[in-house]
Every structure is written in structure tokens, then in C-alpha cells.
C-alpha positions as CSV (number, residue, x, y, z in Angstrom):
1,X,0.3,-0.2,-0.1
2,X,1.6,3.3,-1.0
3,X,0.0,6.8,0.7
4,X,-0.1,9.6,-1.8
5,X,-0.3,12.5,0.4
6,X,2.0,15.6,1.7
7,X,5.5,14.8,3.0
8,X,5.0,15.5,6.7
9,X,2.2,13.0,6.4
10,X,4.5,10.0,5.7
11,X,6.8,11.0,8.5
12,X,4.1,10.9,11.0
13,X,2.5,7.4,9.8
14,X,2.9,5.3,13.0
15,X,0.7,2.3,11.8
16,X,-0.2,0.9,8.1
17,X,-2.0,-2.4,9.0
18,X,-3.7,-3.7,5.6
19,X,-5.2,-7.5,5.6
20,X,-7.3,-9.2,2.7
21,X,-10.1,-11.4,4.2
22,X,-8.1,-12.2,7.1
23,X,-6.2,-14.4,4.7
24,X,-2.3,-14.7,4.1
25,X,-1.8,-15.7,1.6
26,X,-4.8,-14.7,0.1
27,X,-5.4,-17.1,-2.6
28,X,-8.6,-16.1,-5.3
29,X,-10.0,-16.7,-8.4
30,X,-10.1,-14.4,-11.4
31,X,-12.9,-12.1,-11.5
32,X,-13.3,-12.2,-8.1
33,X,-14.6,-9.2,-5.8
34,X,-12.9,-9.2,-2.5
35,X,-12.2,-6.8,0.5
36,X,-9.1,-5.1,1.9
37,X,-9.3,-3.9,5.2
38,X,-7.2,-1.2,6.2
39,X,-6.1,1.0,9.3
40,X,-4.1,3.9,9.2
41,X,-2.8,5.7,12.8
42,X,-0.7,9.0,12.2
43,X,0.9,10.5,15.3
44,X,2.0,14.6,15.5
45,X,-0.2,15.4,12.5
46,X,-0.6,19.1,12.4
47,X,-4.4,18.8,11.4
48,X,-7.1,16.5,10.8
49,X,-7.0,15.0,6.9
50,X,-9.1,12.8,5.0
51,X,-9.1,9.7,2.8
52,X,-10.2,11.1,-0.7
53,X,-9.5,8.5,-3.1
54,X,-8.3,4.8,-3.2
55,X,-6.7,3.8,-6.7
56,X,-4.7,0.1,-7.6
57,X,-1.4,0.3,-9.5
58,X,-1.7,-3.2,-10.2
59,X,-2.7,-4.0,-13.5
60,X,-6.2,-5.3,-14.1
61,X,-7.1,-4.8,-10.4
62,X,-9.8,-2.1,-10.1
63,X,-11.1,-0.5,-6.6
64,X,-14.9,-0.8,-6.8
65,X,-15.9,1.3,-3.6
66,X,-15.0,1.7,0.1
67,X,-16.9,1.2,3.3
68,X,-17.9,3.7,4.6
69,X,-17.8,5.5,1.3
70,X,-15.4,8.6,0.7
71,X,-14.4,11.0,1.9
72,X,-13.3,9.5,5.0
73,X,-12.5,11.9,7.9
74,X,-9.5,10.7,10.4
75,X,-11.0,10.4,14.3
76,X,-8.9,11.5,17.1
77,X,-7.7,8.9,19.7
78,X,-6.7,11.5,22.2
79,X,-3.6,13.9,22.4
80,X,-2.3,14.4,18.4
81,X,-3.2,10.6,17.2
82,X,-5.6,10.0,14.6
83,X,-6.7,6.9,13.2
84,X,-8.9,5.4,10.4
85,X,-10.6,2.2,9.7
86,X,-11.8,1.2,6.4
87,X,-12.4,-1.4,4.0
88,X,-11.4,-1.2,-0.1
89,X,-13.6,-3.4,-2.5
90,X,-11.2,-4.6,-5.2
91,X,-12.0,-6.3,-8.3
92,X,-9.4,-9.2,-9.4
93,X,-8.6,-9.2,-13.1
94,X,-10.2,-11.9,-15.4
95,X,-7.2,-13.7,-15.9
96,X,-5.0,-15.3,-13.1
97,X,-2.1,-13.5,-11.3
98,X,0.4,-14.1,-9.0
99,X,2.1,-11.2,-7.1
100,X,1.6,-8.0,-5.3
101,X,-1.5,-5.8,-4.9
102,X,-0.5,-2.5,-5.1
103,X,-3.3,0.2,-3.8
104,X,-2.5,4.1,-3.4
105,X,-4.6,5.8,-0.9
106,X,-4.9,9.8,-1.6
107,X,-4.9,12.0,1.6
108,X,-5.8,15.8,1.5
């Protein structure tokens, strides 16, 4: 997973947890739709941000939507720590694939 954001946010990311359907390794079928569960936590953020878009950089995979829907605001955990939990629905390509899925999360 890659964060597409301001440089200062990359420096304050303290947790980046991602899991596909609670399975590792994930073995899916061509054309299958599946969910990627994501947790992002930032510390020492100068302000509250939001996830505005999620894209796939892996050819053939398509981001169908998010739960909850975009934009997703980060909630305060107390002090200067902010977190966000969400799921991304992804459609696999119609052909067999064995490799890494790269998602880009756009934050403003």
C-alpha cells in the first residue's frame, strides 16, 4: 500500500495495517471481488485529514468502492493521534494473477 499525500504525513504515520479477507496468503479466483481492510494511524499530525481516493496500481485490479464511502475523515484518539479504519472493495482481473496488489491511498 502506498500513501499519496503531503511529505509531513508520511513522517507521522505510525501504523499501517492491511489485510485481505483475514487470509495470508490470499488465494482468490480470476474476476473475484474481495475486500481489503485498512487501518491508518498518524501521530503528531498538524491537522485532521481525510482519505479522498483509493486507486490500484496493479494492472487488471479495479477499486470498486470503500466502506464507509469517501471522503473518510480521520478521528482523534486523544492527544495528537488520529486513526481511520475502512475497507476497500477490489475486483480481480479476469485472468490468473500471482503477485503483489498495490493500492494508493490519497489523503488531503
